VMD Tcl script that builds the backbone (N, CA, C; Angstrom):
set m [mol new atoms 318]
animate dup $m
set s [atomselect $m all]
$s set {name element resname resid chain x y z} {
  {N N MET 1 A -4.048 9.264 15.492}
  {CA C MET 1 A -2.780 9.874 15.164}
  {C C MET 1 A -2.525 10.997 16.174}
  {N N PRO 2 A -1.335 11.048 16.710}
  {CA C PRO 2 A -1.012 12.112 17.674}
  {C C PRO 2 A -1.109 13.502 17.036}
  {N N GLU 3 A -1.519 14.464 17.834}
  {CA C GLU 3 A -1.695 15.838 17.345}
  {C C GLU 3 A -0.417 16.417 16.741}
  {N N ASN 4 A 0.737 16.112 17.321}
  {CA C ASN 4 A 1.977 16.681 16.788}
  {C C ASN 4 A 2.263 16.167 15.372}
  {N N LYS 5 A 1.892 14.933 15.077}
  {CA C LYS 5 A 2.066 14.406 13.712}
  {C C LYS 5 A 1.081 15.053 12.753}
  {N N LYS 6 A -0.149 15.264 13.223}
  {CA C LYS 6 A -1.141 15.955 12.393}
  {C C LYS 6 A -0.655 17.359 12.047}
  {N N GLU 7 A -0.144 18.060 13.033}
  {CA C GLU 7 A 0.346 19.421 12.814}
  {C C GLU 7 A 1.540 19.433 11.854}
  {N N TYR 8 A 2.398 18.442 11.968}
  {CA C TYR 8 A 3.546 18.331 11.069}
  {C C TYR 8 A 3.073 18.148 9.626}
  {N N ILE 9 A 2.098 17.279 9.418}
  {CA C ILE 9 A 1.561 17.028 8.072}
  {C C ILE 9 A 0.881 18.282 7.536}
  {N N LYS 10 A 0.069 18.917 8.361}
  {CA C LYS 10 A -0.614 20.145 7.923}
  {C C LYS 10 A 0.386 21.213 7.518}
  {N N ARG 11 A 1.411 21.384 8.335}
  {CA C ARG 11 A 2.439 22.394 8.031}
  {C C ARG 11 A 3.120 22.068 6.702}
  {N N ALA 12 A 3.430 20.793 6.489}
  {CA C ALA 12 A 4.078 20.383 5.230}
  {C C ALA 12 A 3.189 20.691 4.030}
  {N N ILE 13 A 1.902 20.450 4.163}
  {CA C ILE 13 A 0.966 20.733 3.061}
  {C C ILE 13 A 0.848 22.238 2.831}
  {N N PHE 14 A 0.656 23.010 3.898}
  {CA C PHE 14 A 0.484 24.455 3.744}
  {C C PHE 14 A 1.746 25.150 3.243}
  {N N GLU 15 A 2.913 24.569 3.483}
  {CA C GLU 15 A 4.164 25.182 3.044}
  {C C GLU 15 A 4.577 24.725 1.645}
  {N N THR 16 A 3.785 23.855 1.032}
  {CA C THR 16 A 4.112 23.347 -0.298}
  {C C THR 16 A 3.844 24.411 -1.347}
  {N N ASN 17 A 4.879 24.710 -2.122}
  {CA C ASN 17 A 4.735 25.655 -3.236}
  {C C ASN 17 A 4.692 24.923 -4.569}
  {N N ASN 18 A 5.350 23.788 -4.629}
  {CA C ASN 18 A 5.430 23.007 -5.854}
  {C C ASN 18 A 4.811 21.642 -5.577}
  {N N TRP 19 A 3.633 21.399 -6.124}
  {CA C TRP 19 A 2.922 20.158 -5.849}
  {C C TRP 19 A 3.518 19.015 -6.658}
  {N N THR 20 A 4.321 18.219 -5.978}
  {CA C THR 20 A 4.924 17.035 -6.579}
  {C C THR 20 A 3.988 15.850 -6.365}
  {N N GLU 21 A 4.345 14.719 -6.962}
  {CA C GLU 21 A 3.552 13.511 -6.737}
  {C C GLU 21 A 3.527 13.162 -5.251}
  {N N SER 22 A 4.645 13.339 -4.571}
  {CA C SER 22 A 4.719 13.017 -3.142}
  {C C SER 22 A 3.824 13.923 -2.309}
  {N N SER 23 A 3.842 15.219 -2.585}
  {CA C SER 23 A 3.007 16.128 -1.795}
  {C C SER 23 A 1.521 15.911 -2.105}
  {N N LEU 24 A 1.207 15.605 -3.360}
  {CA C LEU 24 A -0.177 15.285 -3.710}
  {C C LEU 24 A -0.620 14.007 -3.000}
  {N N ARG 25 A 0.250 13.017 -2.976}
  {CA C ARG 25 A -0.060 11.752 -2.298}
  {C C ARG 25 A -0.285 11.991 -0.805}
  {N N LEU 26 A 0.578 12.808 -0.198}
  {CA C LEU 26 A 0.438 13.106 1.220}
  {C C LEU 26 A -0.918 13.747 1.501}
  {N N PHE 27 A -1.308 14.715 0.689}
  {CA C PHE 27 A -2.608 15.350 0.911}
  {C C PHE 27 A -3.748 14.369 0.662}
  {N N ALA 28 A -3.622 13.536 -0.375}
  {CA C ALA 28 A -4.681 12.570 -0.691}
  {C C ALA 28 A -4.969 11.637 0.484}
  {N N ILE 29 A -3.914 11.205 1.167}
  {CA C ILE 29 A -4.127 10.246 2.258}
  {C C ILE 29 A -4.358 10.916 3.608}
  {N N SER 30 A -4.112 12.214 3.685}
  {CA C SER 30 A -4.243 12.877 4.984}
  {C C SER 30 A -5.304 13.970 5.009}
  {N N MET 31 A -6.044 14.138 3.927}
  {CA C MET 31 A -6.944 15.288 3.867}
  {C C MET 31 A -7.997 15.286 4.971}
  {N N PHE 32 A -8.298 14.138 5.539}
  {CA C PHE 32 A -9.334 14.082 6.564}
  {C C PHE 32 A -8.874 14.610 7.927}
  {N N ILE 33 A -7.595 14.956 8.048}
  {CA C ILE 33 A -7.144 15.582 9.302}
  {C C ILE 33 A -7.315 17.104 9.244}
  {N N PHE 34 A -7.650 17.629 8.071}
  {CA C PHE 34 A -7.844 19.061 7.889}
  {C C PHE 34 A -9.292 19.430 8.198}
  {N N ASN 35 A -9.507 20.671 8.596}
  {CA C ASN 35 A -10.888 21.102 8.793}
  {C C ASN 35 A -11.508 21.423 7.433}
  {N N THR 36 A -12.803 21.567 7.419}
  {CA C THR 36 A -13.538 21.747 6.166}
  {C C THR 36 A -13.098 22.988 5.399}
  {N N ASP 37 A -12.859 24.093 6.090}
  {CA C ASP 37 A -12.425 25.315 5.401}
  {C C ASP 37 A -11.091 25.099 4.694}
  {N N ASP 38 A -10.176 24.409 5.366}
  {CA C ASP 38 A -8.872 24.133 4.761}
  {C C ASP 38 A -9.009 23.215 3.553}
  {N N ILE 39 A -9.797 22.165 3.697}
  {CA C ILE 39 A -10.004 21.228 2.574}
  {C C ILE 39 A -10.603 21.967 1.390}
  {N N ASN 40 A -11.629 22.770 1.641}
  {CA C ASN 40 A -12.268 23.516 0.549}
  {C C ASN 40 A -11.298 24.472 -0.135}
  {N N SER 41 A -10.482 25.178 0.648}
  {CA C SER 41 A -9.570 26.153 0.027}
  {C C SER 41 A -8.427 25.461 -0.711}
  {N N ILE 42 A -7.904 24.370 -0.173}
  {CA C ILE 42 A -6.840 23.634 -0.870}
  {C C ILE 42 A -7.390 23.046 -2.163}
  {N N LEU 43 A -8.578 22.460 -2.100}
  {CA C LEU 43 A -9.150 21.871 -3.308}
  {C C LEU 43 A -9.446 22.943 -4.348}
  {N N LYS 44 A -9.951 24.087 -3.912}
  {CA C LYS 44 A -10.224 25.180 -4.849}
  {C C LYS 44 A -8.935 25.612 -5.551}
  {N N ALA 45 A -7.844 25.684 -4.805}
  {CA C ALA 45 A -6.557 26.035 -5.412}
  {C C ALA 45 A -6.138 24.975 -6.435}
  {N N PHE 46 A -6.304 23.696 -6.111}
  {CA C PHE 46 A -5.992 22.629 -7.064}
  {C C PHE 46 A -6.818 22.791 -8.330}
  {N N LEU 47 A -8.122 22.981 -8.157}
  {CA C LEU 47 A -9.018 23.086 -9.301}
  {C C LEU 47 A -8.681 24.291 -10.173}
  {N N ASN 48 A -8.289 25.397 -9.542}
  {CA C ASN 48 A -7.913 26.584 -10.303}
  {C C ASN 48 A -6.586 26.394 -11.028}
  {N N ASN 49 A -5.660 25.662 -10.414}
  {CA C ASN 49 A -4.336 25.470 -11.005}
  {C C ASN 49 A -4.299 24.366 -12.050}
  {N N ILE 50 A -5.186 23.406 -11.938}
  {CA C ILE 50 A -5.189 22.284 -12.882}
  {C C ILE 50 A -6.530 22.295 -13.607}
  {N N GLN 51 A -6.601 23.120 -14.640}
  {CA C GLN 51 A -7.832 23.242 -15.416}
  {C C GLN 51 A -8.078 22.004 -16.276}
  {N N ASP 52 A -6.995 21.447 -16.825}
  {CA C ASP 52 A -7.098 20.267 -17.686}
  {C C ASP 52 A -6.337 19.130 -17.033}
  {N N ILE 53 A -7.058 18.205 -16.444}
  {CA C ILE 53 A -6.434 17.094 -15.730}
  {C C ILE 53 A -5.585 16.230 -16.657}
  {N N ASN 54 A -5.914 16.238 -17.938}
  {CA C ASN 54 A -5.157 15.439 -18.907}
  {C C ASN 54 A -3.828 16.070 -19.292}
  {N N SER 55 A -3.582 17.298 -18.838}
  {CA C SER 55 A -2.335 17.992 -19.180}
  {C C SER 55 A -1.206 17.667 -18.200}
  {N N ILE 56 A -1.510 16.956 -17.122}
  {CA C ILE 56 A -0.477 16.602 -16.145}
  {C C ILE 56 A -0.084 15.143 -16.336}
  {N N SER 57 A 1.041 14.761 -15.761}
  {CA C SER 57 A 1.534 13.391 -15.925}
  {C C SER 57 A 0.514 12.385 -15.395}
  {N N GLU 58 A 0.614 11.156 -15.879}
  {CA C GLU 58 A -0.328 10.126 -15.456}
  {C C GLU 58 A -0.231 9.874 -13.950}
  {N N ASN 59 A 0.979 9.926 -13.398}
  {CA C ASN 59 A 1.120 9.732 -11.957}
  {C C ASN 59 A 0.454 10.855 -11.168}
  {N N LYS 60 A 0.593 12.088 -11.654}
  {CA C LYS 60 A -0.088 13.197 -10.982}
  {C C LYS 60 A -1.600 13.090 -11.171}
  {N N GLN 61 A -2.031 12.579 -12.325}
  {CA C GLN 61 A -3.459 12.346 -12.535}
  {C C GLN 61 A -4.001 11.375 -11.494}
  {N N LYS 62 A -3.225 10.347 -11.181}
  {CA C LYS 62 A -3.636 9.373 -10.171}
  {C C LYS 62 A -3.824 10.057 -8.817}
  {N N MET 63 A -2.849 10.867 -8.431}
  {CA C MET 63 A -2.920 11.530 -7.136}
  {C C MET 63 A -4.056 12.556 -7.097}
  {N N PHE 64 A -4.171 13.346 -8.165}
  {CA C PHE 64 A -5.218 14.365 -8.228}
  {C C PHE 64 A -6.590 13.701 -8.229}
  {N N SER 65 A -6.731 12.592 -8.956}
  {CA C SER 65 A -7.996 11.860 -8.973}
  {C C SER 65 A -8.331 11.308 -7.596}
  {N N ALA 66 A -7.332 10.805 -6.890}
  {CA C ALA 66 A -7.558 10.298 -5.528}
  {C C ALA 66 A -8.047 11.422 -4.625}
  {N N ILE 67 A -7.460 12.601 -4.768}
  {CA C ILE 67 A -7.889 13.759 -3.979}
  {C C ILE 67 A -9.336 14.113 -4.309}
  {N N LEU 68 A -9.660 14.132 -5.593}
  {CA C LEU 68 A -11.027 14.473 -6.002}
  {C C LEU 68 A -12.038 13.456 -5.473}
  {N N ILE 69 A -11.699 12.189 -5.565}
  {CA C ILE 69 A -12.600 11.144 -5.072}
  {C C ILE 69 A -12.733 11.225 -3.550}
  {N N ASN 70 A -11.628 11.448 -2.860}
  {CA C ASN 70 A -11.705 11.621 -1.404}
  {C C ASN 70 A -12.578 12.824 -1.045}
  {N N TYR 71 A -12.436 13.901 -1.826}
  {CA C TYR 71 A -13.251 15.081 -1.571}
  {C C TYR 71 A -14.727 14.782 -1.789}
  {N N LEU 72 A -15.040 14.070 -2.862}
  {CA C LEU 72 A -16.439 13.732 -3.116}
  {C C LEU 72 A -16.997 12.851 -2.000}
  {N N ASN 73 A -16.197 11.918 -1.523}
  {CA C ASN 73 A -16.610 11.095 -0.393}
  {C C ASN 73 A -16.841 11.968 0.842}
  {N N TYR 74 A -15.918 12.874 1.089}
  {CA C TYR 74 A -16.036 13.804 2.219}
  {C C TYR 74 A -17.313 14.640 2.092}
  {N N SER 75 A -17.591 15.093 0.874}
  {CA C SER 75 A -18.747 15.971 0.671}
  {C C SER 75 A -20.070 15.246 0.927}
  {N N LEU 76 A -20.091 13.937 0.712}
  {CA C LEU 76 A -21.311 13.183 0.999}
  {C C LEU 76 A -21.650 13.204 2.487}
  {N N ASN 77 A -20.630 13.265 3.323}
  {CA C ASN 77 A -20.839 13.262 4.769}
  {C C ASN 77 A -20.913 14.655 5.372}
  {N N HIS 78 A -20.617 15.673 4.579}
  {CA C HIS 78 A -20.612 17.050 5.068}
  {C C HIS 78 A -21.326 17.969 4.070}
  {N N THR 79 A -22.504 17.573 3.650}
  {CA C THR 79 A -23.197 18.272 2.563}
  {C C THR 79 A -23.475 19.739 2.846}
  {N N ASN 80 A -23.619 20.109 4.096}
  {CA C ASN 80 A -23.979 21.495 4.390}
  {C C ASN 80 A -22.774 22.425 4.526}
  {N N ILE 81 A -21.556 21.884 4.479}
  {CA C ILE 81 A -20.390 22.755 4.675}
  {C C ILE 81 A -19.352 22.658 3.556}
  {N N VAL 82 A -19.653 21.923 2.502}
  {CA C VAL 82 A -18.727 21.878 1.374}
  {C C VAL 82 A -19.125 22.949 0.361}
  {N N ILE 83 A -18.191 23.287 -0.492}
  {CA C ILE 83 A -18.468 24.258 -1.554}
  {C C ILE 83 A -18.990 23.475 -2.760}
  {N N LYS 84 A -20.238 23.705 -3.089}
  {CA C LYS 84 A -20.875 22.922 -4.150}
  {C C LYS 84 A -20.155 23.058 -5.494}
  {N N ASP 85 A -19.590 24.231 -5.753}
  {CA C ASP 85 A -18.839 24.416 -6.996}
  {C C ASP 85 A -17.627 23.482 -7.035}
  {N N ASN 86 A -16.982 23.263 -5.883}
  {CA C ASN 86 A -15.868 22.306 -5.821}
  {C C ASN 86 A -16.349 20.901 -6.168}
  {N N VAL 87 A -17.533 20.543 -5.705}
  {CA C VAL 87 A -18.099 19.224 -5.996}
  {C C VAL 87 A -18.328 19.092 -7.496}
  {N N TYR 88 A -18.975 20.086 -8.101}
  {CA C TYR 88 A -19.263 20.031 -9.537}
  {C C TYR 88 A -17.981 20.009 -10.366}
  {N N GLN 89 A -17.008 20.829 -9.980}
  {CA C GLN 89 A -15.743 20.844 -10.713}
  {C C GLN 89 A -14.994 19.523 -10.554}
  {N N SER 90 A -15.060 18.929 -9.362}
  {CA C SER 90 A -14.401 17.634 -9.137}
  {C C SER 90 A -14.993 16.567 -10.045}
  {N N ILE 91 A -16.303 16.537 -10.113}
  {CA C ILE 91 A -16.972 15.568 -10.989}
  {C C ILE 91 A -16.595 15.828 -12.436}
  {N N GLY 92 A -16.577 17.095 -12.825}
  {CA C GLY 92 A -16.212 17.453 -14.201}
  {C C GLY 92 A -14.796 17.026 -14.561}
  {N N ARG 93 A -13.849 17.240 -13.644}
  {CA C ARG 93 A -12.459 16.841 -13.911}
  {C C ARG 93 A -12.362 15.327 -14.063}
  {N N LEU 94 A -13.042 14.601 -13.198}
  {CA C LEU 94 A -12.996 13.139 -13.275}
  {C C LEU 94 A -13.651 12.635 -14.559}
  {N N LYS 95 A -14.743 13.269 -14.969}
  {CA C LYS 95 A -15.418 12.858 -16.206}
  {C C LYS 95 A -14.565 13.143 -17.444}
  {N N SER 96 A -13.686 14.140 -17.346}
  {CA C SER 96 A -12.881 14.522 -18.511}
  {C C SER 96 A -11.615 13.679 -18.682}
  {N N LEU 97 A -11.337 12.815 -17.722}
  {CA C LEU 97 A -10.128 11.980 -17.814}
  {C C LEU 97 A -10.113 11.157 -19.097}
  {N N ARG 98 A -8.982 11.171 -19.767}
  {CA C ARG 98 A -8.814 10.324 -20.950}
  {C C ARG 98 A -8.294 8.942 -20.563}
  {N N VAL 99 A -7.669 8.852 -19.402}
  {CA C VAL 99 A -7.129 7.593 -18.922}
  {C C VAL 99 A -8.255 6.771 -18.327}
  {N N ASP 100 A -8.228 5.477 -18.565}
  {CA C ASP 100 A -9.220 4.587 -18.002}
  {C C ASP 100 A -9.139 4.676 -16.474}
  {N N PRO 101 A -10.212 5.075 -15.805}
  {CA C PRO 101 A -10.167 5.238 -14.350}
  {C C PRO 101 A -9.711 3.990 -13.605}
  {N N GLN 102 A -9.946 2.814 -14.136}
  {CA C GLN 102 A -9.509 1.594 -13.470}
  {C C GLN 102 A -7.987 1.540 -13.381}
  {N N LYS 103 A -7.291 2.174 -14.310}
  {CA C LYS 103 A -5.835 2.168 -14.297}
  {C C LYS 103 A -5.268 3.201 -13.337}
  {N N LEU 104 A -6.113 4.101 -12.865}
  {CA C LEU 104 A -5.640 5.142 -11.966}
  {C C LEU 104 A -5.437 4.650 -10.547}
  {N N PHE 105 A -6.159 3.645 -10.165}
  {CA C PHE 105 A -6.090 3.172 -8.783}
  {C C PHE 105 A -5.622 1.735 -8.746}
  {N N CYS 106 A -4.312 1.581 -8.806}
  {CA C CYS 106 A -3.709 0.246 -8.815}
  {C C CYS 106 A -3.421 -0.230 -7.420}
}
mol reanalyze $m
mol bondsrecalc $m
mol representation Tube
mol addrep $m
């Protein structure tokens, strides 16, 4: 992906004040263009803002779950630079889902 497109996506994510399904989807599919510090801080903000994953719409649950799963995948390859609390909280949020996880990823 060209650098100018990466920068455009990053700017769009960093300028987001209201996380819609579209902005969550954009971050879910593009999080690997961010550096580790950015990923950790964005995820920490998500985790702090969404304490109960079941309190958001099912579509947002899908996007948030995709972000959490992508983060867990990322953390497996970057074990020495991820925030372990983010990993534990991500697992906890996914375990607390009331929706059947198979229905989240259609």
